[in-house]
MARZAFI-717624 format. One record per residue (C-alpha): x, y, z; residue number from 1; residue in one letter. Coordinates in steps of 0.05 Angstrom, whole numbers. Example, Ala and Ser with C-alpha at 12.3 -4.5 7.8 and 13.67 -1.06 7.14 Angstrom:
BEGIN
246,-90,156,1,A
273,-21,143,2,S
// end
This chain:
BEGIN
-1693,4062,-851,1,X
-1689,3989,-868,2,X
-1624,4002,-905,3,X
-1593,4032,-843,4,X
-1612,3972,-801,5,X
-1587,3926,-855,6,X
-1520,3964,-859,7,X
-1513,3960,-783,8,X
-1527,3886,-784,9,X
-1477,3874,-840,10,X
-1424,3914,-803,11,X
-1438,3876,-739,12,X
-1431,3809,-775,13,X
-1366,3830,-809,14,X
-1339,3855,-743,15,X
-1358,3789,-708,16,X
-1325,3748,-763,17,X
-1260,3788,-759,18,X
-1258,3783,-684,19,X
-1271,3709,-684,20,X
-1215,3697,-734,21,X
-1164,3727,-687,22,X
-1188,3690,-626,23,X
-1199,3622,-658,24,X
-1131,3620,-693,25,X
-1086,3563,-676,26,X
-1018,3570,-645,27,X
-961,3522,-659,28,X
-901,3511,-617,29,X
-844,3474,-649,30,X
-789,3447,-607,31,X
-725,3425,-640,32,X
-677,3380,-605,33,X
-610,3406,-629,34,X
-547,3371,-607,35,X
-502,3413,-563,36,X
-443,3402,-610,37,X
-482,3433,-668,38,X
-499,3494,-626,39,X
-426,3502,-607,40,X
-405,3497,-680,41,X
-457,3548,-701,42,X
-432,3597,-649,43,X
-360,3586,-670,44,X
-378,3598,-743,45,X
-414,3663,-725,46,X
-353,3685,-685,47,X
-305,3670,-742,48,X
-350,3706,-792,49,X
-349,3767,-748,50,X
-273,3765,-743,51,X
-266,3759,-818,52,X
-315,3816,-830,53,X
-275,3861,-785,54,X
-210,3844,-821,55,X
-203,3893,-878,56,X
-145,3865,-917,57,X
-116,3892,-981,58,X
-97,3844,-1037,59,X
-64,3850,-1104,60,X
-98,3827,-1167,61,X
-44,3803,-1215,62,X
-84,3777,-1274,63,X
-153,3758,-1299,64,X
-177,3720,-1359,65,X
-196,3651,-1384,66,X
-179,3589,-1343,67,X
-119,3562,-1381,68,X
-80,3628,-1387,69,X
-95,3645,-1315,70,X
-67,3578,-1292,71,X
-3,3591,-1331,72,X
5,3660,-1300,73,X
-9,3631,-1231,74,X
46,3580,-1238,75,X
94,3633,-1262,76,X
76,3679,-1204,77,X
88,3622,-1154,78,X
156,3610,-1184,79,X
176,3683,-1183,80,X
146,3700,-1115,81,X
143,3636,-1073,82,X
140,3677,-1008,83,X
73,3710,-1028,84,X
9,3670,-1022,85,X
-29,3668,-1087,86,X
-99,3642,-1101,87,X
-143,3630,-1162,88,X
-212,3662,-1155,89,X
-270,3655,-1202,90,X
-317,3714,-1212,91,X
-362,3708,-1272,92,X
-339,3708,-1327,93,X
-264,3710,-1309,94,X
-213,3674,-1268,95,X
-170,3720,-1226,96,X
-104,3714,-1190,97,X
-103,3750,-1124,98,X
-42,3751,-1080,99,X
-25,3770,-1009,100,X
-66,3796,-952,101,X
-41,3862,-927,102,X
-65,3900,-866,103,X
-49,3968,-896,104,X
-50,3997,-965,105,X
22,4018,-957,106,X
44,3946,-948,107,X
5,3926,-1009,108,X
35,3983,-1050,109,X
106,3962,-1030,110,X
95,3891,-1055,111,X
58,3918,-1116,112,X
121,3955,-1138,113,X
159,3889,-1139,114,X
103,3850,-1172,115,X
91,3902,-1227,116,X
161,3891,-1253,117,X
139,3824,-1281,118,X
63,3831,-1280,119,X
48,3900,-1307,120,X
-28,3894,-1302,121,X
-26,3883,-1226,122,X
-63,3931,-1180,123,X
-84,3936,-1107,124,X
-154,3915,-1089,125,X
-182,3955,-1031,126,X
-228,3919,-980,127,X
// end
């Protein structure tokens, strides 16, 4: 019988401790004074990111490899196709040349036919 009373007492104490922890806890309210310009820039950035995420553009990968050979191929591509935007992209462990931004795969395939005449390893990257 003493054990039962002791168990009840222990349970009561544990319950009281748990309840007191939740009621005694501190609350903190932080207020940040953010300049209005920063808030506007943040909203603009979020808007631009959403627009870019919705754009599903096809590109053509012309070449990949080490830095020096990739730069040579990039220069050659720019000479041969000055009307097509080309960029150097680094994705470990290779540098890659990606060209164009096409709304449809058909557009990308049409340019790919021209590009493949001189850059046989080129292929269309799907978004």
